[in-house]
N, CA, C and O of each residue as an XYZ file, in Angstrom:
928
protein
N      20.042    -42.363     28.616
C      18.609    -42.906     28.074
C      17.615    -41.912     28.445
O      16.626    -41.694     27.744
N      17.879    -41.258     29.621
C      16.653    -40.544     30.005
C      16.668    -39.223     29.298
O      15.639    -38.627     28.980
N      18.120    -38.711     29.024
C      18.101    -37.473     28.341
C      17.633    -37.549     26.849
O      17.101    -36.633     26.222
N      17.942    -38.878     26.367
C      17.552    -39.118     24.903
C      15.959    -39.223     24.925
O      15.404    -38.721     23.947
N      15.215    -39.752     25.812
C      13.841    -39.711     25.876
C      13.397    -38.306     26.131
O      12.396    -37.966     25.500
N      13.918    -37.450     26.900
C      13.420    -36.079     26.992
C      13.545    -35.328     25.762
O      12.645    -34.573     25.394
N      14.681    -35.505     25.063
C      14.810    -34.937     23.855
C      13.845    -35.405     22.691
O      13.587    -34.645     21.757
N      13.320    -36.688     22.778
C      12.376    -37.176     21.779
C      10.948    -36.506     22.196
O      10.113    -36.209     21.342
N      10.760    -36.308     23.517
C       9.510    -35.773     24.026
C       9.519    -34.324     23.558
O       8.536    -33.881     22.965
N      10.607    -33.551     23.804
C      10.679    -32.253     23.306
C      10.295    -31.971     21.965
O       9.474    -31.106     21.659
N      11.001    -32.835     21.039
C      10.945    -32.715     19.674
C       9.534    -32.917     19.216
O       9.026    -32.262     18.307
N       8.819    -34.030     20.016
C       7.461    -34.459     19.675
C       6.539    -33.113     20.057
O       5.550    -32.792     19.397
N       6.992    -32.418     21.162
C       5.984    -31.412     21.412
C       6.030    -30.321     20.686
O       5.060    -29.575     20.546
N       7.341    -30.107     20.080
C       7.730    -29.053     19.075
C       6.710    -29.192     17.811
O       6.058    -28.254     17.354
N       6.692    -30.495     17.345
C       6.063    -30.851     16.224
C       4.640    -30.520     16.412
O       4.034    -29.811     15.608
N       4.042    -31.079     17.578
C       2.766    -30.874     17.818
C       2.177    -29.465     18.004
O       1.010    -29.183     17.732
N       3.147    -28.553     18.522
C       2.749    -27.033     18.651
C       2.787    -26.557     17.085
O       1.884    -25.856     16.631
N       3.674    -26.901     16.454
C       3.761    -26.413     15.048
C       2.496    -26.803     14.298
O       1.940    -25.923     13.641
N       2.027    -27.925     14.326
C       0.849    -28.528     13.668
C      -0.270    -27.843     14.275
O      -1.239    -27.589     13.559
N      -0.275    -27.529     15.416
C      -1.605    -26.857     15.995
C      -1.644    -25.512     15.473
O      -2.706    -25.044     15.062
N      -0.532    -24.834     15.456
C      -0.434    -23.454     14.991
C      -0.884    -23.471     13.445
O      -1.628    -22.609     12.978
N      -0.405    -24.444     12.767
C      -0.757    -24.492     11.325
C      -2.222    -24.742     11.225
O      -2.920    -24.015     10.518
N      -2.748    -25.792     11.936
C      -4.108    -25.983     11.879
C      -5.177    -24.715     12.284
O      -6.315    -24.608     11.829
N      -4.620    -23.913     13.115
C      -5.233    -22.782     13.569
C      -5.296    -21.569     12.553
O      -6.037    -20.600     12.718
N      -4.385    -21.742     11.425
C      -4.347    -20.579     10.500
C      -5.594    -20.368      9.794
O      -6.259    -21.337      9.427
N      -5.924    -19.301      9.597
C      -7.286    -18.940      8.725
C      -6.939    -18.479      7.263
O      -6.284    -17.457      7.059
N      -7.403    -19.271      6.275
C      -7.044    -19.150      4.975
C      -8.215    -18.208      4.254
O      -9.391    -18.394      4.566
N      -7.869    -17.243      3.331
C      -8.694    -16.694      2.457
C      -8.850    -17.364      1.126
O      -7.791    -17.668      0.577
N      -9.900    -17.638      0.534
C      -9.994    -18.406     -0.829
C     -11.120    -17.911     -1.690
O     -12.204    -17.582     -1.209
N     -10.894    -17.874     -2.732
C     -12.081    -17.465     -3.742
C     -11.705    -17.596     -5.229
O     -10.536    -17.787     -5.564
N     -12.671    -17.496     -6.078
C     -12.442    -17.424     -7.568
C     -12.733    -16.090     -8.088
O     -13.545    -15.387     -7.486
N     -12.172    -15.684     -9.111
C     -12.463    -14.513     -9.897
C     -13.333    -14.861    -11.247
O     -12.985    -15.623    -12.149
N     -14.361    -14.230    -11.171
C     -15.654    -14.693    -12.146
C     -15.965    -13.363    -12.871
O     -15.865    -12.254    -12.346
N     -16.378    -13.624    -14.223
C     -17.120    -12.622    -15.008
C     -18.529    -12.510    -14.523
O     -19.283    -13.483    -14.564
N     -18.905    -11.334    -14.061
C     -20.135    -11.111    -13.479
C     -21.148    -11.376    -14.371
O     -22.261    -11.546    -13.874
N     -21.023    -11.463    -15.738
C     -22.037    -11.454    -16.796
C     -22.185    -13.066    -17.201
O     -23.259    -13.667    -17.174
N     -21.146    -13.542    -17.511
C     -20.979    -15.028    -18.179
C     -20.685    -16.119    -17.056
O     -20.839    -17.307    -17.338
N     -20.288    -15.753    -15.858
C     -19.863    -16.665    -14.879
C     -18.617    -17.365    -15.256
O     -18.263    -18.328    -14.576
N     -17.914    -16.980    -16.272
C     -16.803    -17.555    -16.547
C     -15.567    -17.234    -15.691
O     -15.568    -16.092    -15.230
N     -14.544    -17.989    -15.394
C     -13.387    -17.567    -14.620
C     -12.613    -16.744    -15.539
O     -12.437    -16.927    -16.744
N     -12.126    -15.704    -14.705
C     -11.031    -14.698    -15.315
C      -9.818    -14.724    -14.589
O      -9.710    -14.827    -13.367
N      -8.777    -14.608    -15.551
C      -7.286    -14.746    -14.943
C      -6.925    -12.995    -14.669
O      -6.837    -12.143    -15.554
N      -6.798    -12.834    -13.538
C      -6.592    -11.593    -12.950
C      -5.321    -11.172    -12.156
O      -4.671    -12.106    -11.686
N      -4.912    -10.037    -11.957
C      -3.898     -9.675    -10.906
C      -4.543     -9.541     -9.609
O      -5.447     -8.727     -9.420
N      -4.153    -10.226     -8.825
C      -4.766    -10.226     -7.339
C      -3.541     -9.659     -6.276
O      -2.460    -10.242     -6.193
N      -3.828     -8.605     -5.589
C      -2.912     -8.025     -4.823
C      -3.510     -7.933     -3.424
O      -4.490     -7.217     -3.215
N      -2.902     -8.682     -2.422
C      -3.466     -8.610     -1.040
C      -2.407     -8.129     -0.072
O      -1.232     -8.461     -0.233
N      -2.784     -7.368      0.911
C      -1.880     -6.920      1.874
C      -2.712     -6.627      3.411
O      -3.849     -6.168      3.521
N      -1.930     -6.972      4.357
C      -2.443     -6.789      5.676
C      -2.732     -5.338      5.885
O      -2.226     -4.440      5.212
N      -3.710     -5.142      7.017
C      -4.096     -3.645      7.293
C      -3.602     -3.599      8.593
O      -3.389     -4.631      9.230
N      -3.379     -2.355      9.086
C      -3.467     -1.106      8.307
C      -2.150     -0.701      7.604
O      -2.160      0.251      6.823
N      -0.964     -1.424      7.868
C       0.162     -0.910      7.346
C       0.718     -1.694      6.126
O       1.680     -1.250      5.499
N       0.177     -2.735      5.828
C       0.699     -3.390      4.634
C       1.929     -4.220      4.978
O       2.754     -4.474      4.101
N       2.068     -4.619      6.144
C       3.542     -5.291      6.359
C       3.586     -6.709      5.681
O       4.676     -7.245      5.480
N       2.365     -7.339      5.315
C       2.504     -8.385      4.740
C       1.778     -8.292      3.345
O       0.602     -7.933      3.284
N       2.476     -8.609      2.276
C       1.877     -8.306      0.996
C       1.984     -9.342     -0.038
O       3.037     -9.970      0.074
N       1.181     -9.754     -1.081
C       1.421    -10.707     -2.019
C       0.724    -10.365     -3.207
O      -0.237     -9.595     -3.189
N       1.230    -10.988     -4.409
C       0.628    -10.727     -5.735
C       0.433    -12.138     -6.222
O       1.277    -13.024     -6.084
N      -0.811    -12.293     -6.836
C      -1.199    -13.656     -7.527
C      -1.639    -13.175     -8.998
O      -2.299    -12.157     -9.209
N      -1.187    -14.030     -9.946
C      -1.764    -13.872    -11.345
C      -2.452    -15.157    -11.509
O      -1.832    -16.192    -11.751
N      -3.800    -15.101    -11.373
C      -4.637    -16.523    -11.645
C      -6.096    -16.245    -11.700
O      -6.476    -15.083    -11.561
N      -6.941    -17.198    -11.889
C      -8.455    -17.038    -11.661
C      -8.868    -17.493    -10.551
O     -10.087    -17.621    -10.442
N      -8.067    -17.844     -9.485
C      -8.367    -17.973     -8.051
C      -7.280    -17.661     -7.218
O      -6.182    -17.413     -7.715
N      -7.494    -17.643     -5.819
C      -6.641    -17.192     -4.865
C      -6.845    -18.051     -3.593
O      -7.887    -18.626     -3.279
N      -5.637    -18.040     -2.893
C      -5.667    -18.751     -1.657
C      -4.403    -18.178     -0.854
O      -3.276    -18.205     -1.350
N      -4.647    -17.693      0.331
C      -3.547    -17.184      1.119
C      -3.757    -17.192      2.572
O      -4.893    -16.926      2.964
N      -2.704    -17.495      3.562
C      -3.167    -17.281      4.907
C      -3.316    -15.807      5.576
O      -2.562    -14.874      5.300
N      -4.350    -15.735      6.458
C      -4.402    -14.364      7.225
C      -3.799    -14.523      8.594
O      -4.426    -14.759      9.627
N      -2.388    -14.349      8.457
C      -1.548    -14.481      9.591
C      -2.011    -13.684     10.803
O      -2.431    -12.533     10.680
N      -1.932    -14.283     11.925
C      -2.351    -13.408     13.359
C      -3.647    -12.840     13.222
O      -3.871    -11.791     13.827
N      -4.654    -13.426     12.436
C      -5.958    -12.947     12.271
C      -6.022    -11.517     12.032
O      -6.827    -10.810     12.638
N      -5.096    -11.000     11.054
C      -5.096     -9.598     10.685
C      -6.181     -9.382      9.537
O      -6.428    -10.262      8.713
N      -6.758     -8.238      9.550
C      -7.665     -7.866      8.392
C      -6.796     -7.876      7.263
O      -5.596     -7.726      7.493
N      -7.225     -8.044      5.930
C      -6.521     -8.010      4.697
C      -7.272     -7.091      3.595
O      -8.502     -7.143      3.585
N      -6.760     -6.445      2.879
C      -7.492     -5.866      1.645
C      -7.110     -6.626      0.550
O      -6.011     -7.175      0.628
N      -7.761     -6.778     -0.438
C      -7.639     -7.475     -1.726
C      -8.013     -6.713     -2.906
O      -9.157     -6.262     -2.951
N      -7.195     -6.504     -3.882
C      -7.385     -5.711     -5.106
C      -7.288     -6.479     -6.277
O      -6.221     -7.063     -6.469
N      -8.355     -6.612     -7.244
C      -8.379     -7.539     -8.202
C      -8.363     -6.672     -9.554
O      -9.184     -5.759     -9.641
N      -7.651     -6.861    -10.401
C      -7.612     -5.961    -11.775
C      -7.543     -7.063    -13.034
O      -6.905     -8.113    -12.961
N      -8.212     -6.694    -14.046
C      -8.115     -7.598    -15.275
C      -8.343     -6.705    -16.502
O      -9.261     -5.887    -16.447
N      -7.617     -6.789    -17.557
C      -7.975     -5.905    -18.793
C      -9.492     -6.099    -19.203
O     -10.087     -7.172    -19.307
N      -9.972     -4.859    -19.408
C     -11.290     -4.772    -19.871
C     -12.383     -4.951    -18.724
O     -13.578     -5.090    -18.986
N     -11.988     -4.939    -17.728
C     -12.821     -4.933    -16.481
C     -12.675     -4.015    -15.404
O     -11.537     -3.681    -15.073
N     -13.807     -3.497    -14.730
C     -13.492     -2.417    -13.597
C     -12.831     -3.222    -12.623
O     -13.174     -4.395    -12.473
N     -11.824     -2.659    -11.876
C     -11.249     -3.249    -10.746
C     -12.117     -3.273     -9.646
O     -13.070     -2.500     -9.548
N     -11.783     -4.268     -8.674
C     -12.622     -4.441     -7.482
C     -11.696     -4.409     -6.216
O     -10.558     -4.872     -6.295
N     -12.134     -3.911     -5.142
C     -11.450     -3.879     -3.738
C     -12.282     -4.541     -2.612
O     -13.464     -4.229     -2.474
N     -11.740     -5.368     -1.877
C     -12.586     -5.870     -0.770
C     -11.758     -6.108      0.496
O     -10.602     -6.525      0.428
N     -12.298     -5.868      1.510
C     -11.477     -6.338      2.895
C     -12.035     -7.632      3.201
O     -13.215     -7.940      3.035
N     -11.046     -8.435      3.697
C     -11.378     -9.684      4.280
C     -11.097     -9.807      5.683
O      -9.973     -9.572      6.126
N     -12.215    -10.222      6.521
C     -12.349    -10.082      7.853
C     -12.058    -11.580      8.375
O     -12.859    -12.438      8.003
N     -11.038    -11.954      9.162
C     -10.724    -13.318      9.684
C     -11.981    -13.692     10.579
O     -12.160    -14.903     10.708
N     -12.837    -12.892     11.187
C     -13.845    -13.262     11.981
C     -15.068    -14.005     11.385
O     -15.890    -14.641     12.044
N     -15.068    -13.834     10.070
C     -16.205    -14.489      9.248
C     -15.696    -15.700      8.731
O     -16.346    -16.185      7.806
N     -14.516    -16.405      9.174
C     -14.197    -17.631      8.839
C     -15.203    -18.812      9.059
O     -15.770    -18.906     10.147
N     -15.405    -19.576      8.212
C     -16.364    -20.872      8.429
C     -15.705    -21.904      9.399
O     -14.650    -21.665      9.986
N     -16.402    -23.066      9.522
C     -15.935    -24.069     10.425
C     -14.472    -24.582      9.985
O     -13.664    -24.972     10.828
N     -14.219    -24.559      8.753
C     -12.890    -24.957      8.163
C     -11.819    -24.055      8.250
O     -10.754    -24.270      7.672
N     -12.065    -22.898      9.045
C     -11.067    -21.858      9.291
C     -10.697    -21.057      7.779
O      -9.610    -20.561      7.480
N     -11.839    -21.092      7.012
C     -11.672    -20.408      5.720
C     -12.556    -19.203      5.540
O     -13.739    -19.248      5.878
N     -12.031    -18.171      5.037
C     -12.849    -16.922      4.593
C     -13.116    -16.986      3.106
O     -12.237    -16.580      2.346
N     -14.304    -17.481      2.601
C     -14.572    -17.760      1.127
C     -15.260    -16.557      0.666
O     -16.259    -16.108      1.228
N     -14.652    -15.985     -0.477
C     -15.234    -14.931     -1.162
C     -14.811    -15.011     -2.646
O     -13.616    -14.945     -2.937
N     -15.688    -15.140     -3.512
C     -15.629    -15.175     -4.907
C     -15.812    -13.759     -5.318
O     -16.664    -13.047     -4.786
N     -15.003    -13.337     -6.279
C     -15.010    -11.866     -6.678
C     -15.445    -11.730     -8.075
O     -14.805    -12.270     -8.977
N     -16.553    -11.000     -8.310
C     -17.058    -10.925     -9.646
C     -16.610     -9.542    -10.073
O     -16.583     -8.557     -9.335
N     -16.227     -9.588    -11.481
C     -15.643     -8.334    -12.172
C     -16.561     -8.117    -13.328
O     -16.832     -8.997    -14.145
N     -17.039     -6.865    -13.355
C     -17.921     -6.322    -14.375
C     -17.036     -5.655    -15.579
O     -15.983     -5.058    -15.357
N     -17.544     -5.817    -16.757
C     -16.977     -5.156    -17.830
C     -16.893     -3.658    -17.807
O     -17.971     -3.094    -17.620
N     -15.869     -2.922    -17.954
C     -15.782     -1.466    -17.781
C     -14.426     -1.014    -17.940
O     -13.546     -1.871    -18.025
N     -14.121      0.237    -17.995
C     -12.862      0.904    -18.001
C     -12.183      1.327    -16.516
O     -12.894      1.485    -15.524
N     -10.844      1.477    -16.488
C     -10.435      1.675    -15.192
C     -10.827      3.160    -14.858
O     -10.977      4.014    -15.731
N     -10.971      3.373    -13.589
C     -11.356      4.834    -13.026
C     -10.252      5.784    -13.558
O      -9.112      5.476    -13.907
N     -10.857      7.048    -13.542
C      -9.728      8.037    -13.875
C      -8.668      8.255    -12.694
O      -9.002      8.653    -11.578
N      -7.420      7.966    -13.045
C      -6.379      8.123    -11.848
C      -6.356      9.310    -11.365
O      -5.812      9.382    -10.263
N      -6.869     10.552    -11.921
C      -6.627     11.858    -11.628
C      -7.831     12.553    -10.979
O      -7.871     13.750    -10.693
N      -8.923     11.547    -10.757
C     -10.117     12.036    -10.094
C      -9.934     12.541     -8.596
O      -9.053     12.079     -7.871
N     -10.783     13.469     -8.207
C     -10.883     13.869     -6.816
C     -10.766     12.789     -5.836
O     -11.399     11.735     -5.890
N      -9.885     13.126     -4.904
C      -9.556     12.095     -3.818
C      -8.356     11.105     -4.132
O      -7.680     10.641     -3.215
N      -8.152     10.845     -5.270
C      -6.946     10.034     -5.501
C      -5.693     10.421     -5.229
O      -5.385     11.601     -5.401
N      -4.692      9.416     -4.722
C      -3.432      9.871     -4.337
C      -2.375      9.418     -5.025
O      -2.395      8.198     -5.186
N      -1.372     10.036     -5.529
C      -0.388      9.678     -6.332
C       1.097      9.657     -5.585
O       1.523     10.597     -4.915
N       1.748      8.512     -5.805
C       3.014      8.599     -5.216
C       4.138      9.124     -6.055
O       4.207      8.728     -7.218
N       5.148     10.084     -5.538
C       6.209     10.528     -6.213
C       7.400      9.588     -6.049
O       8.328      9.945     -5.323
N       7.437      8.381     -6.690
C       8.282      7.389     -6.413
C       9.843      7.824     -6.569
O      10.741      7.339     -5.881
N      10.022      8.755     -7.516
C      11.409      8.942     -7.916
C      11.906     10.383     -7.454
O      12.886     10.956     -7.930
N      11.139     10.839     -6.528
C      11.504     12.059     -5.864
C      12.589     11.841     -4.835
O      12.337     11.145     -3.852
N      13.644     12.326     -4.978
C      14.915     12.149     -4.123
C      15.395     13.471     -3.602
O      15.655     14.425     -4.335
N      15.500     13.476     -2.273
C      16.212     14.538     -1.507
C      17.718     14.267     -0.977
O      18.213     13.141     -0.920
N      18.252     15.237     -0.670
C      19.560     14.962     -0.129
C      19.216     14.446      1.327
O      18.216     14.736      1.985
N      20.201     13.668      1.663
C      19.978     12.973      3.197
C      19.908     13.936      4.268
O      20.898     14.623      4.520
N      18.727     14.066      4.991
C      18.514     14.804      6.162
C      18.268     16.220      6.023
O      18.350     17.015      6.960
N      17.915     16.566      4.641
C      17.539     17.991      4.349
C      16.535     18.136      3.298
O      16.088     17.078      2.855
N      16.057     19.301      2.775
C      15.059     19.356      1.916
C      15.535     19.767      0.497
O      14.672     20.182     -0.276
N      16.690     19.700      0.121
C      17.242     19.979     -1.137
C      16.826     18.726     -2.005
O      17.051     17.552     -1.709
N      16.163     19.202     -3.151
C      15.659     18.247     -4.175
C      16.916     17.934     -5.186
O      17.563     18.847     -5.699
N      17.156     16.722     -5.387
C      18.149     16.181     -6.109
C      17.744     16.333     -7.677
O      16.614     16.005     -8.037
N      18.656     16.814     -8.553
C      18.368     17.209    -10.066
C      17.616     16.031    -10.818
O      16.818     16.278    -11.722
N      17.912     14.714    -10.396
C      17.526     13.595    -11.103
C      15.925     13.412    -10.751
O      15.290     12.481    -11.247
N      15.333     14.347     -9.877
C      13.892     14.212     -9.422
C      13.131     15.163    -10.358
O      11.901     15.134    -10.318
N      13.758     16.004    -11.196
C      12.993     17.017    -11.673
C      12.035     16.324    -12.975
O      11.003     16.858    -13.382
N      12.440     15.399    -13.371
C      11.749     14.938    -14.451
C      10.441     14.279    -14.087
O       9.569     14.231    -14.954
N      10.216     13.768    -12.891
C       9.084     13.272    -12.334
C       8.125     14.475    -11.944
O       6.918     14.465    -12.183
N       8.819     15.546    -11.296
C       8.085     16.752    -10.996
C       7.673     17.365    -12.142
O       6.547     17.862    -12.109
N       8.313     17.453    -13.160
C       7.889     17.943    -14.534
C       6.484     17.428    -15.021
O       5.598     18.150    -15.477
N       6.419     16.030    -14.847
C       5.319     15.304    -15.261
C       4.048     15.802    -14.440
O       2.913     15.907    -14.904
N       4.450     16.096    -13.115
C       3.264     16.494    -12.197
C       2.846     17.890    -12.685
O       1.654     18.169    -12.809
N       3.935     18.867    -12.993
C       3.618     20.134    -13.506
C       2.813     20.120    -14.751
O       1.809     20.830    -14.800
N       3.162     19.366    -15.785
C       2.543     19.112    -16.951
C       0.971     18.557    -16.744
O       0.040     18.821    -17.505
N       0.904     17.840    -15.702
C      -0.538     17.243    -15.420
C      -1.344     18.468    -15.088
O      -2.443     18.700    -15.593
N      -0.739     19.244    -14.208
C      -1.612     20.470    -13.572
C      -1.815     21.361    -14.498
O      -2.774     22.093    -14.256
N      -1.088     21.630    -15.777
C      -1.151     22.558    -16.754
C      -2.269     21.972    -17.665
O      -3.023     22.742    -18.260
N      -2.381     20.715    -17.777
C      -3.590     20.133    -18.499
C      -4.694     19.925    -17.913
O      -5.606     19.530    -18.639
N      -4.945     20.086    -16.653
C      -6.012     20.197    -15.757
C      -6.043     21.497    -15.032
O      -5.751     21.529    -13.837
N      -6.354     22.491    -15.636
C      -6.230     23.921    -14.890
C      -7.218     24.054    -13.696
O      -7.073     25.000    -12.923
N      -8.236     23.132    -13.507
C      -8.839     23.252    -12.342
C      -8.371     22.307    -11.129
O      -8.949     22.254    -10.043
N      -7.446     21.710    -11.421
C      -6.880     20.621    -10.401
C      -6.180     21.537     -9.250
O      -5.453     22.507     -9.468
N      -6.565     21.007     -7.947
C      -5.806     21.460     -6.844
C      -5.378     20.228     -6.140
O      -6.035     19.187     -6.098
N      -4.019     20.468     -5.492
C      -3.500     19.177     -4.959
C      -2.866     19.505     -3.564
O      -2.511     20.639     -3.243
N      -2.772     18.518     -2.855
C      -2.221     18.600     -1.458
C      -0.945     17.809     -1.399
O      -1.050     16.588     -1.519
N       0.159     18.299     -1.242
C       1.375     17.669     -1.053
C       1.493     17.096      0.358
O       1.539     17.874      1.310
N       1.540     15.858      0.530
C       1.810     15.127      1.940
C       3.154     14.722      2.220
O       3.596     13.861      1.460
N       3.862     15.107      3.068
C       5.247     14.747      3.292
C       5.385     13.821      4.503
O       4.924     14.061      5.619
N       6.032     12.803      4.168
C       6.347     11.669      5.250
C       7.765     11.298      5.240
O       8.513     11.096      4.283
N       8.010     11.242      6.675
C       9.607     10.513      6.930
C       9.328      9.233      7.578
O       8.214      8.818      7.901
N      10.524      8.612      7.746
C      10.461      7.407      8.673
C      10.180      7.729      9.916
O      10.023      8.906     10.240
N      10.076      6.688     10.806
C       9.842      6.950     12.245
C      11.022      6.681     13.039
O      10.929      6.292     14.204
N      12.205      6.887     12.415
C      13.400      6.930     13.247
C      13.971      8.183     13.696
O      14.076      9.056     12.834
N      14.381      8.465     14.935
C      14.861      9.667     15.356
C      13.916     10.550     16.032
O      12.826     10.085     16.366
N      14.245     11.931     16.303
C      13.377     12.857     16.986
C      11.959     13.131     16.202
O      11.998     13.641     15.081
N      10.872     12.831     16.730
C       9.602     13.035     15.947
C       9.352     14.542     15.607
O       8.611     14.908     14.694
N      10.040     15.369     16.428
C       9.771     17.121     16.253
C      10.562     17.262     14.922
O      10.047     17.874     13.986
N      11.832     16.698     14.809
C      12.781     16.966     13.512
C      12.098     16.439     12.376
O      11.971     17.058     11.319
N      11.647     15.262     12.604
C      10.984     14.600     11.484
C       9.824     15.420     10.937
O       9.697     15.612      9.728
N       8.893     15.952     11.940
C       7.913     16.624     11.343
C       8.402     17.838     10.590
O       7.930     18.094      9.482
N       9.228     18.515     11.085
C       9.768     19.857     10.541
C      10.360     19.564      9.189
O      10.131     20.321      8.247
N      11.212     18.351      9.041
C      11.752     17.993      7.698
C      10.777     17.525      6.592
O      11.016     17.668      5.393
N       9.609     16.929      7.115
C       8.640     16.596      6.039
C       7.846     17.724      5.579
O       7.432     17.747      4.420
N       7.575     18.768      6.495
C       7.214     20.084      6.168
C       8.152     20.977      5.137
O       7.696     21.549      4.146
N       9.338     20.995      5.482
C      10.377     21.590      4.491
C      10.422     20.965      3.226
O      10.674     21.653      2.236
N      10.167     19.494      3.102
C      10.306     18.995      1.965
C       9.079     19.163      1.041
O       9.219     19.381     -0.163
N       7.831     19.052      1.660
C       6.729     19.529      0.818
C       6.966     20.984      0.258
O       6.799     21.308     -0.918
N       7.344     21.737      1.188
C       7.408     23.118      0.907
C       8.555     23.429     -0.398
O       8.360     24.247     -1.298
N       9.556     22.719     -0.272
C      10.430     22.628     -1.469
C       9.912     22.165     -2.732
O      10.354     22.683     -3.757
N       8.930     21.152     -2.808
C       8.228     20.620     -4.016
C       7.221     21.863     -4.438
O       7.029     22.219     -5.601
N       6.672     22.399     -3.375
C       5.576     23.487     -3.784
C       6.423     24.581     -4.454
O       6.002     25.158     -5.457
N       7.414     24.821     -3.998
C       8.229     26.123     -4.549
C       8.609     25.612     -6.031
O       8.462     26.400     -6.965
N       9.046     24.438     -6.242
C       9.448     23.950     -7.600
C       8.271     24.135     -8.570
O       8.379     24.646     -9.685
N       7.004     23.611     -7.966
C       5.932     23.559     -8.905
C       5.608     24.996     -9.277
O       5.295     25.318    -10.423
N       5.713     25.990     -8.089
C       5.346     27.409     -8.414
C       6.343     28.037     -9.519
O       6.001     28.921    -10.304
N       7.572     27.474     -9.467
C       8.543     28.125    -10.354
C       8.244     27.782    -11.810
O       8.937     28.254    -12.711
N       7.209     26.957    -12.051
C       6.898     26.490    -13.488
C       5.634     27.120    -13.812
O       4.897     26.459    -14.544
N       5.237     28.217    -13.439
C       4.095     29.069    -13.649
C       2.854     28.381    -13.235
O       1.832     28.557    -13.898
N       2.852     27.563    -12.130
C       1.576     26.953    -11.397
C       1.428     27.830    -10.279
O       2.365     28.029     -9.505
N       0.234     28.401    -10.139
C      -0.172     29.161     -9.015
C       0.002     28.336     -7.647
O      -0.359     27.163     -7.549
N       0.527     28.986     -6.713
C       0.914     28.398     -5.210
C      -0.461     28.151     -4.670
O      -0.582     27.197     -3.903
N      -1.614     28.939     -4.984
C      -2.860     28.632     -4.438
C      -3.478     27.410     -4.823
O      -4.506     27.015     -4.271
N      -2.854     26.728     -5.831
C      -3.410     25.409     -6.471
C      -2.732     24.183     -5.594
O      -3.163     23.041     -5.752
N      -1.622     24.461     -4.636
C      -0.878     23.471     -4.119
C      -0.890     23.734     -2.749
O      -0.301     24.703     -2.270
N      -1.632     22.792     -1.980
C      -1.548     23.008     -0.472
C      -0.492     21.899      0.015
O      -0.060     21.056     -0.771
N      -0.110     21.956      1.352
C       0.849     21.138      1.881
C       0.367     20.438      3.265
O      -0.508     20.942      3.969
N       0.860     19.532      3.501
C       0.555     18.871      4.845
C       1.852     18.013      5.303
O       2.495     17.363      4.478
N       2.149     18.053      6.508
C       3.406     17.332      6.981
C       2.892     16.165      8.050
O       2.003     16.242      8.898
N       3.553     15.330      7.790
C       3.039     13.975      8.803
C       4.124     13.462      9.629
O       3.897     12.740     10.600
N       5.437     13.854      9.232
C       6.450     13.250     10.050
C       6.477     11.766      9.848
O       6.193     11.257      8.764
N       6.804     11.116     10.849
C       6.839      9.652     10.853
C       5.523      9.062     11.288
O       5.467      7.863     11.558
N       4.462      9.838     11.373
C       3.270      9.371     12.010
C       2.210      8.393     10.994
O       1.219      7.833     11.461
N       2.528      8.323      9.845
C       1.699      7.545      8.884
C       2.518      6.706      8.046
O       2.608      6.869      6.829
N       3.206      5.674      8.794
C       4.032      4.818      7.950
C       3.252      3.832      7.067
O       2.123      3.474      7.402
N       3.810      3.410      5.995
C       3.388      2.304      5.166
C       3.658      0.989      6.095
O       2.783      0.136      6.241
N       4.708      0.913      6.600
C       4.954     -0.447      7.335
C       5.763     -0.011      8.651
O       6.394      1.044      8.708
N       5.683     -0.878      9.635
C       6.478     -0.489     10.918
C       7.486     -1.701     10.999
O       7.819     -2.136     12.102
N       7.952     -2.224      9.871
C       9.325     -3.010      9.810
C      10.475     -2.105     10.097
O      10.588     -0.959      9.661
N      11.362     -2.759     10.912
C      12.497     -2.007     11.394
C      13.597     -2.360     10.375
O      14.570     -2.907     10.895
N      13.661     -2.189      9.155
C      14.481     -2.623      8.157
C      14.814     -1.180      7.148
O      14.024     -0.238      7.081
N      15.994     -1.230      6.482
C      16.435     -0.128      5.791
C      15.476     -0.002      4.492
O      15.265      1.119      4.030
N      14.941     -1.059      3.950
C      13.892     -1.111      2.898
C      12.589     -0.452      3.392
O      12.022      0.385      2.690
N      12.081     -0.847      4.671
C      10.965     -0.199      5.205
C      11.002      1.235      5.536
O      10.007      1.955      5.452
N      12.190      1.647      5.921
C      12.330      3.230      6.293
C      12.287      3.844      4.852
O      11.741      4.928      4.647
N      12.882      3.111      3.864
C      13.004      3.894      2.503
C      11.448      4.078      1.995
O      11.099      5.049      1.324
N      10.655      3.137      2.355
C       9.304      3.061      1.793
C       8.453      4.225      2.515
O       7.565      4.855      1.939
N       8.807      4.404      3.726
C       8.107      5.356      4.522
C       8.764      6.704      4.241
O       8.085      7.648      4.646
N       9.790      6.999      3.714
C       9.961      8.345      3.318
C       9.533      8.648      2.103
O      10.098      8.124      1.143
N       8.467      9.540      1.906
C       7.866      9.649      0.561
C       7.143     10.956      0.535
O       6.869     11.495      1.608
N       6.797     11.537     -0.650
C       5.841     12.425     -0.656
C       4.679     11.935     -1.697
O       4.861     11.330     -2.753
N       3.490     12.335     -1.151
C       2.236     11.885     -1.905
C       1.548     13.045     -2.299
O       1.651     14.060     -1.610
N       0.733     13.029     -3.502
C       0.094     13.887     -4.093
C      -1.415     13.599     -3.924
O      -1.891     12.750     -4.678
N      -2.167     14.157     -3.094
C      -3.611     13.973     -3.099
C      -4.239     15.020     -3.754
O      -4.113     16.203     -3.440
N      -5.076     14.489     -4.880
C      -5.878     15.374     -5.441
C      -7.248     15.887     -4.956
O      -8.214     15.123     -4.949
N      -7.359     17.275     -4.516
C      -8.350     17.712     -3.806
C      -9.495     18.047     -4.794
O     -10.663     17.726     -4.575
N      -9.059     18.747     -5.949
C     -10.154     19.205     -6.827
C      -9.658     18.838     -8.257
O      -8.458     18.854     -8.531
N     -10.689     18.485     -9.220
C     -10.232     18.377    -10.575
C     -11.604     18.430    -11.459
O     -11.550     18.359    -12.687
């Protein structure tokens, strides 16, 4: 009888702890509104925790609501056809007495910004290297050729290739490998009649991960080469 009573008390305590944790969650909420007409707009809403984006979600609606776990800051990007995109940071410390961060987002009519403008970063999502070395796999050539043609169409463009590995293993070896890989991409671009003076390189090794999750998928996401547009 005593053990049964203790079990009930333990279960009740667990439920109360869960309820308290749920009650303490801070939620972000808001509407997506046309800045001119004040009418609701159905948009694509992408939110992710900062700085590494380990929590991410996508909502297609004219409003949003999601929890800010562990009181992390979140970025939120809103896009809708015919409107200029909007991006904000949500700070849990601005929550009201109901544990809610309320932000209605207004979109103004306009076109999307030039994706090839100075400062923008492009991901080479289909760039594949042999495991553990810098040899570019042939199936990557089509994506690299798109970058080559982009530079030919924009003769004033100067880019910086930024190499990243996952954060598994020897940091010095990872740094060396990331440099070898961006050098290999630079050499490929140079072989297509693009001056190497227009291609800078920078190696980060595993120091700038997109996520710190310890999973094969997270490691794959962290292994990447990005193209930063320095001039155009």
